[in-house]
C-alpha positions in Angstrom: 10.7 53.1 -15.9 8.7 51.4 -18.7 11.7 51.7 -21.1 14.0 50.1 -18.5 11.6 47.2 -18.1 11.4 46.8 -21.9 15.3 46.9 -22.2 15.6 44.4 -19.4 13.1 42.1 -21.0 14.8 42.4 -24.3 18.2 41.6 -22.7 16.8 38.6 -20.9 15.3 37.3 -24.1 18.6 37.7 -25.9 20.5 35.9 -23.2 18.0 33.1 -23.2 18.3 32.8 -27.0 22.1 32.7 -26.8 21.8 30.0 -24.1 19.7 27.9 -26.4 22.2 28.3 -29.2 25.1 27.4 -26.9 23.4 24.3 -25.7 21.5 23.0 -28.7 23.1 24.8 -31.7 25.7 23.5 -34.0 29.1 23.1 -32.2 27.2 23.5 -28.9 27.3 21.5 -25.7 25.5 18.5 -27.2 28.0 18.3 -30.1 30.8 18.6 -27.6 29.4 15.7 -25.6 29.0 13.6 -28.7 32.5 14.4 -29.9 33.9 13.4 -26.5 32.3 10.0 -26.7 33.5 9.6 -30.3 37.0 10.6 -29.2 37.0 8.0 -26.5 35.8 5.3 -28.9 38.5 6.2 -31.4 41.2 6.3 -28.7 40.2 2.8 -27.6 40.3 1.5 -31.2 43.7 3.2 -31.6 45.0 1.4 -28.6 43.8 -2.0 -29.9 45.4 -1.3 -33.3 48.6 -0.3 -31.6 48.7 -3.5 -29.6 48.0 -5.5 -32.7 50.9 -3.7 -34.5 53.3 -4.5 -31.7 52.2 -8.2 -31.7 52.7 -8.4 -35.5 56.1 -6.6 -35.3 57.3 -9.2 -32.7 56.0 -12.0 -34.9 57.8 -10.6 -37.9 61.0 -10.3 -35.9 60.7 -13.9 -34.7 60.0 -15.1 -38.3 63.2 -13.4 -39.4 65.4 -14.8 -36.6 63.9 -17.9 -35.0 64.0 -21.0 -37.2 62.0 -23.1 -34.7 59.3 -20.5 -34.8 59.3 -20.5 -38.6 58.9 -24.3 -38.5 56.1 -24.2 -35.9 54.2 -21.5 -37.9 54.6 -23.5 -41.1 53.2 -26.6 -39.5 50.3 -24.8 -37.8 49.2 -22.4 -40.6 50.2 -24.4 -43.7 49.9 -27.9 -42.5 53.4 -28.8 -43.5 55.3 -31.8 -42.1 59.0 -32.6 -41.7 60.9 -34.7 -44.2 61.2 -37.6 -41.9 57.6 -37.6 -40.6 54.7 -39.6 -41.8 51.0 -38.8 -41.9 48.8 -41.7 -40.8 45.1 -41.6 -41.7 42.7 -44.1 -40.2 40.1 -45.6 -42.4 36.5 -44.7 -41.6 34.2 -47.4 -40.6 31.2 -47.9 -42.8 27.9 -48.5 -41.0 
């Protein structure tokens, strides 16, 4: 009877120790939870990168085929003006 109680106590202690290792040990439940959160963050970042790549791909295709878009982009990003256009600057008033 006493040996059965001793064996049961030892088995319960071992199960408790295994439970602690499963929950708090390396590659345990806590790490799994952390990795799930990290995976979600990476998936969101991946989606943003994918959308940016699609936007850039479309912009490249338009730059290759759409002369009006090329002109608009050159005006906007490089500050270029057309051959028949003039730039007017107003003089600043001195106080």
